[in-house]
N, C-alpha and C positions, 0 to 999 in steps of 0.2 A: 492394444493398450499403448498411449506413446504421452509419454511427458517437455511440457517445455516449461527451461528456469528461465529467473530472472534474478539476481542476486549484486546486494553488495556489503559490506560487511569493512566495521573500523572508519568508518566517514566522520569527516569533520562537518560537513556542512550542514548547517539547521535549516529544519524547514519552520518559516516566519508565518506566525498567526500574525492578522494583522486583524483581524475580530473572532472573540469568544468564541463558542459554540458553532463552529462555520466550520467546513472541510477544505482542506488544499492537500494541496499533490504534496507530497514527498520530494524532498529535497536529497539531494546526493548520487552517486557516480553510478548506473547500475552496470553488468555484468550478464551476458544471454547464454545460454549453454544449451544443449541438445532440439534446438526450436526448432522443430517439427512442424512443418506446417504453419511456424508463426515469423514474424518480426521484428528488434527493436530497433526502430527507429530514432529514437530519443531513449532518453535516459526514464527508470520509471514506465516504458510503455512497451506491452505488448502484441500485435499487430496481428491478426490472422490474414492466412497470405490463401491458403484454400477453396477450392473451387465450390463444394462438398456445406450447404447447412452443418454445422456440429452445436452440440450440444456438451461443455465443458466440468469439471468440478475446478475452480477457480480458486485455490489458497495459497493464502498467506501469511506470517508470522516476524514479527519484529519485537526488536526491543529499542525502547524511546528514556529519557531519561530528559526532565525538567528545572526550571529552578525556581523557581514559584513556593515561598517560604508557604510553610503549612499546608501543603495539599493543595492536590487537582486531580482530577477528569483528563486521561487522555482517552482519545477516542481514534477508532480504525474502520473505515472501510474502504472498498473496493466500484468505482467507476467505470463504465459504461461508454469510449465515446468522447471520454471529459465530461460528462455532463448529467450521465446519467446518473444517479446513485444508486447503485442494489441496493434486494428491501433489508440486508439484513445490515449488521452494524456493531461493533464491541465494544465497552468502555472497559477502562479501570481505572479507581480513585488507588495513585501514587501518595503515601503520605511524606515521603521526605524527598525534599533538596536531593538533585541530579543523583539518585537512584534508580540504578534498572529496572522496568517494567516491563512483563512481555502481553505478548495481546496478539490470537492466532482470530482468524476467520478461515470458513470456508463455504462459498456461493458454486451455484449451479446459473453456466451463465450460457445462452444461445447465442452465436457466433455465424455471420457470414460474409462474403470476400469483405477486408478493411474494417470492419469492426477490429477495436482493443480494447483491452483493460488496463487502470491504472489505479494505483495505492495510491489516501489520502490518508489525512488526519486533523486533527482536530480535537481543540484542548477547552477548556469549558471557567481558566481562571484570567481573564486578562490576554493581554500580547504580546508577552517571552515567549519566546524560541521554543522550539522542541527541538532535540537535537536521537534521529533514530540514526541507529548506532549498527544493528544490521535486519534486511530483509532474506526474507526468500519467499517471492514468486510462482507457485507453481500450476501450471495448467496442465489435467491429466482428459484425453482425451479417451 
């Protein structure tokens, strides 16, 4: 068993949501550690560099806030190769403005060389930005 971890904390960069209920890649500068057979060529992206196909457990935990008065639902999902949404998504309703909501998601993902995963977020209340203040993305093989 080996772990690869991508994380950031205390970011001030907001993820721009230009269409409600559409997933967008989470913004912010990330740091990769324990990168066993993975690289992080850009922020919020882990790419598999191993030569043999593997099935891995991909888990993500975030804390996020929004500024919508009256509440809104924030959604979290993992995308493979930039366009393929892994089947599961997790949603949480957040009533209070600027109050942190925690979301977690774990899915099994098959990888071959150059496959990558990224974390995306959505919001159901218009086009206000969402601030993800903490994120940990872990891949366990």
